[in-house]
N, C-alpha and C positions, 0 to 999 in steps of 0.2 A: 748061959749063952754069952758068948763074947760080943762086944760092941761092933755094929756094922759101920764101917767108915767108908764114905764115898770119896773116890779119888778126887783130890783137889778140893774137897768140901769139908775136910775135917777141920773143925775150929775148936779150939779149947774154950773153956768158960772164961778164961781170962781175956781172950780175944773178943768175946762178945761184950764183955764189960767195956773194953776199950772202944768198941764201935758205938756203944750206947752213949758213952761220954762224947764221942766225936759228933754224933747226931745232935746232942744237946748243945754242942758248941758250934753247930752249923758246918761241920766239916763236910767236904765234898764226898766223903766216904760214908755218909750216913746210910744206914741200912735198917731194915726192919726184918723181923723173923716171919718168914712165910710159913714154915712148918717147924713144929717143935721136934725136939730129939726124942726118939723112942727106941725100942729094942731093935727096930728094923732099920732105922735111919738116923742119920745125924741131923742136927738142926740145919734148917735151910733158910738162908737170909737173902734178901733182895735190896737193891739200892733204892733209897727213898726217892719218890718223884719230886722234882723241883718245879715249882710253878713258873711259867714263862712270864715275860713282861706284859703279856696280854691276858694274864690270869691272876686269880687270887686264890688263896687257900680257904677252902670252905670247911675242911675237916683236918684238924691237926693229926700228924702221925703219932702212932704209939709204938710200943715195942713189937707189936704183932700186926700192925696195920699201917698200910702206906698212907702217905699224905694225899688228900683229894683236892684237886684244883678245878676251878671253873673259869671259863672265859669271862673276861671283864665285859660288862654290858657296853655295847657300842651305841653311843648317842646317835639317834637318827636325825636326818635333816629336820630342822625346826626344833632341835633340842640342843642343849649345851650341858656340860658337866658341872652340875651345881655342887656336888661333893666328890672330892678326889678319891680314887681307889687307894687302899693300903694293901699290905701283903695278905691281910686276912679279911678285908672287906671290899665289896664291889663298889665301883663308882656309881654315883647317883646322877641320873639325867633329868633335867627339867625342861619343860617346853619353853622355847624362846618367846619372850613377850612380844605380842603383836600390837604395834601402835594402833590405837583405835582411830576411826575416821575423825578428822578434826585435829589430829596431832601429827607430829613428825618425828623421825628418828634423830636423836642427838648423838647416839653412840651405837655403832653397829655391833651385833653379837659376834663373839668368838667361840672357839671350842669350849672355853671355860668361863665365859662371861655372858650375861644376858644383854639383850638390846635395851637401850634407854630411850624413852619417848618423852615428849612434852607437847602440850596443847599449842596449836597454831596461834601466834600472837595476833592481837587486833591489827587489822590492815592486811593480814595474809589469810589464805584459805587453803584447805586441803583439796585442791582442784580435782584430783582423780579419786578421792575417797580412800586412798591407800596410805596408811601411816608410814610405809617404807620409803615414800618419796618426800622431798622437801615441800614445805608450804610455799605457795606462790604469792608474791606480793602483788597487790592490786594497785592500779594507777589512780591518779587523781580522778575524781568523779564517782568514787565508790566509798562505801562504808562497810567494813567487815569486822564484826565483833570477834573476840577470840574463840578459838575452837570450832570454826565453821568449815563446812565442806561445800564443794561445788565450784563451778567456774566463777570468775570475777563478774561476769555479766549478770549473775544472779544477785549481786550486791551493788549494782549501780544505784546512784541516788535516783529515786523515783521522780517522775515529772512533778514539777512544783517544788522540788528540793534541789539544793546544789551543794557540792563539796567546796564550800567557800575557802577553806584553808588548804585545799588540795592535798589533804592527808586522809588516806583511806582508813586510818585508825580512829578518826573522830567522826561523830555523827553528822549526817547531812542537815543542812539548815533549810527551813521552810521559807519560800519567797513570800513577799508581802502582797496579798491579793489587792488588785486595783492599782498597784504601784509598779510591781514588776512580776515576772513569771518565768518559769522554766518549762518550756513546751515539750521537752523530751527528757529521757533518763540520761544519767551520766554527765550532766553539765556541772561546771564549776562556778558559773556566774548567772545571776538572774538577769533577764532582759527587761528593759523598761517597756511598759505597756504602750501600745500605739495610740495615737490620737486620730480620730476620724477627720479626714481632710475635707476641704470644700467639695461639695457635691456628694458627701457621704453622711450617713447617720448610723448610730450604734444599733446593731440588731442582736448582739449577744455581749453581756457584760464580761469583763476579764475576771479570771480566777488566778490562783497561785500557779496553775499549770496551763492556762490558756490565755492567749492574747485577746484583746477586745476585737470583736468581729464587726466590721463596718460594711455596709452595703450601699450601692449607688442609689441616690434618690429616685423614687418611682417617677414615671411619666407624669408631668404636670406639677412637679415639685422641684425645689432647688434649695441649696444651702451654700451661702457665699463664704463662710468662714470655717476655720478649723475648730474642732471641738465636738462636744457631745450633744449639742442642741439638735432637735429634730429638723427634718426638711420642711420647708414652708411651701404653700401653694403659690404658683407663679401668677403674676399680675395679668389682667385682661385689658386690652386697649379699648378706649371709648369708640363711639360710632364715627367721630370725626378724626380718628387717629388710625395709624397703621403700624404694624410691627416692624420697627426699624431694625432691631436685632432680636432674633428669636431667643427664647429662654434656653439655657443649658442646665445641666445638673448643678452648676456652680454659679450661674448668673440669672437674674430675673429678666423678664421680658422688658425690652426698651421700646417705648412707643414714641411716635412723632405725629404732630398735627398734619393732616392731609393738606397738600398744596391746593389753593383755590385759583383757578385760571382767571386772569384779568379780562377786561372788556376787549383787549387787543390780542387775546389768545383763545385757543380752543383746545379741548381735551383730546390728546392723541393716544393716550392709554388710560383706561379706567383704573381706579385704585382697586387693590385686592386686600385681603387681610394682611398680606406680607409685603405689599409694595405700594408706593405713593402714586398719586395721580401725576401724569406727565402732561405738561402744557407746551404748546408751540405757538409762536407768534403768528397772527393772521397774515396771510399774503396781502400785500397792498398792490392794487392794480396800478401799473405805471402809466406814463404818458403814452398815448396810443393804444390803451387797453380799456376795457369796460368789464363790469362785474356780470358774469353769466349765472352765478349761483351765490346767493347770500350765505354768509357763514351761520353756523348754529353752534350750540355749546360743544358739539363733538365733531363738527366738520369744518373744513377750511373754506374760505372764499375762493371761488374759481374765476379766473380772468381769461379774456380772449382778446386778441388783437382787433382793433376797430377796423372794419372793412374799408379799404381804399377804393373809391370809384375809379374805374379806368377812363381812358380818353373817350370812350363811346357811351359813358354814363354821366348822370348828374345826380346830385344829392336831393333825395326826396325829403329826408328828415335827418337832422344833425344827431350825432351820438351824445348820450348822457353818461353819467357814472354807471348806469345799470342797463343801458340800451345801446345797440349797435347803430352805426350809420346806415341809413337805408338808401340804396342806389337803384336807379332805374335806367334802362337803356334809352338813349336819346332817340326821338322819332326820326325816321328816314323819309325825306321828301321824295315823292315819285318823280323820277327824272323826266318822264314824258308829260306829266300833267301838273307838276308842282315846282315851286321854287322856295328857297329858304328866306323867310323874312326876319327871323331872329336866330342867331347862332346858338347851338347848345353850349352852355357854360357849366362850370362846376356845380352851380346851384339852380340853373334853369334849363328847361327843355328846349329843343329846337322848335321853331314855329314855321309851318309851311303854308303857302297860299296857292290857290289854283292859278295856273298860267292863263293869261288872257288869250282868247281864241279870236283870231282875226276874222272879220266878216268877209263875205264873198267879194266885196269891193275893196278889200284891204289886203295888204301884204305885210309880212313881218319885216319891219324896217330895222328893228334892233333885236337880235336873237336873244332868247332867254339864256340866263346862266343859272348856276346852282343857287345864287343868292339874288337874282334880279329877274323881273318879269320881262316878257317880250313886249316890244312896242309895235303897234300896227299903224300903218299909214294908208290913206286912200290911194287906190290905183290911179295912175296918171291917165288922163284922156288926151289923145293927140288932137291937135287943132286941125282946122281944115287944110292947113298948108303942110301938115305933117302926116307921116305914115308911121305905123306901128312896126318898129324894128324888132322888138321882142315883147311878147305879151306879159301882162302882170301875172306873177306866179306867187306861190306861198311865201317865198322869201325874197322875191325881187319885184321891183316896180316895172311897169311897162316902159319900154324905151321907144320914144318917138323920134323920127328923123324928118327933117324938112323934105318935102316931096320935090323931086326934080320936075321942073315945069315941062309938061308935055306940049308937043306941038298942037296947034289948034285942031280940034276934032278928035284927039286921042284920049283914051281913058285907061285907067289902071286895071290890070287883070288880077283877079284874086288868086292866091295860092295858100295852101295850109302851111302854117309855120307853128310847130308845136301845137298848142291848143287854140291858137287864134288864126284867123285868116288875115293874112297881112298883104297889103298891096305891094306889088313889086315896083321898085323905083325905076325899073328899066323896061318893064313890059307894059306898055300903055295901049289902050284901045280907045278910040275916039268914041265919046258918048254921043248918043243920038240927040237930035234936036229936041230940046225941052227937058234933058236929064243932067244931074251932076252927081259926083261921087262923094259920099260922106262915110268915113270908117269909124267903127266903134269896137271896143273890145267886147268879146262874147262874155256873157255872164257866166260865172263859174258855178 
C-alpha cells in the first residue's frame, strides 16, 4: 500500500525533528503529536498550549501530549500572596494576620505582604477591640497598662487614687487617708480633708476616697471652734438669771443677772427664761394730787387731783398724801325765818339764827337782812291831844297827829282806817255832859 498523505498535513520526519527542537527552545511553533502516522494517515500535530499570565503549568508537554495549564489561585479577601507563582507552580495564599484585641496595625497588608501588628503601648487602649484601628491615647487621670482593650473610662484612676504626673502610662497614686482624698475617679490631684467647723462635729472619719463628714451639733449642744472635738452641752442659767443670748450650734448660752426693781420702781414686765425683768419708776403725786392707790411690787401708784371746794362749799377735812379734801355744801339760811350770823368760809360753815318775831305791840323798826336780825320797837301810843293818823303795822309804827281843837261840845267821830279806828280831825261831835274821848290802838 502506498502512504496516505493528507492535503496540507504531509510532514516529513525531518520537519518533525525541527519542531521538536523548536518546542524545546520555546519556539512559538511548538507542537505535539496528536496522532501517530499509520498506514491510513500521516502524523497529526497540534500547537502546544501556552499558559497565560494567570495560569501555571501543571503538566509539562511531551512529544505526544499537550501542556496542561491551571488557573493561578486567586487570593481571597483576607489573604495575601505569601509565595509567588512560577511558570510551573501555583501561588500560595496565606490568611492576613488579624491584630488581636489590645494591639494595633503598624503596617497594612498588601496583595503580597501580611499585616504587621503591635500591642497597644501603656497609656493607650484598643478602644473598639479591633486591631485594625489605632490604639487611643487616654488623657490625664487614667492608667492604661500595655495591650489593653476598652474605652478610656475603664482605666480611670479609681476614687482614692490620682494620676499625679498626669501620664496615663504610669500607675495611679493612692491618696493619704486622713490627710487628703480623691472623691471620684479620674482625678489628678488629691484634695485636702475638710475640718469640721464651729457648730459641727465629725460623724464619719475620712478615707483615701472620702472626705470627713461633719454634722451640725444636735439640739442642746454647741461647738465654738474648728476641729474634730465633739459638741458640748449648752449651759443652763441660774434661777436669778435669764438667757441674754440663746445658744446656737456654735455659741454657748449667755446668761445675765435678773434686774431687781428698787424701792422707787415697780415691775412692769415679769422676767421669763429668755427676757429680763422690766422696772419703771413709781409715779410721784404732784402738788394738788393725792395717792388713790398705794404701789405694789407689780403695780404703780395712782394719783388723783385734790378736790377743789367751790364757792358754795367749805372744807370739812384737809387733804393728806393719801386722802382727798372733803367738801360740804354751805348751809342755806331760810330767807323768811333765818338770817346769817357767820358767813360760809373756805373752812367753816354758814351759821343761821332764827329771826326775831315782833310782839303784837311791836313793829319791825329795822328790817331783817341776810346777815342781820330784824329789830322790833313798841308801837306808839297817841296822847290825849293826838289822834292816830295811821295805825301800828308789822313794819311801821303808829302815826299820831295833834288833834284839831273842836269847838266846845263837839266830839270826834270814829271811822275805820286800815285796821284801826281813827278819829277824824275834821268830823267832830260834841260829847255829852260827863264824857270825854280817849283813843287807843286796837290790839293785833
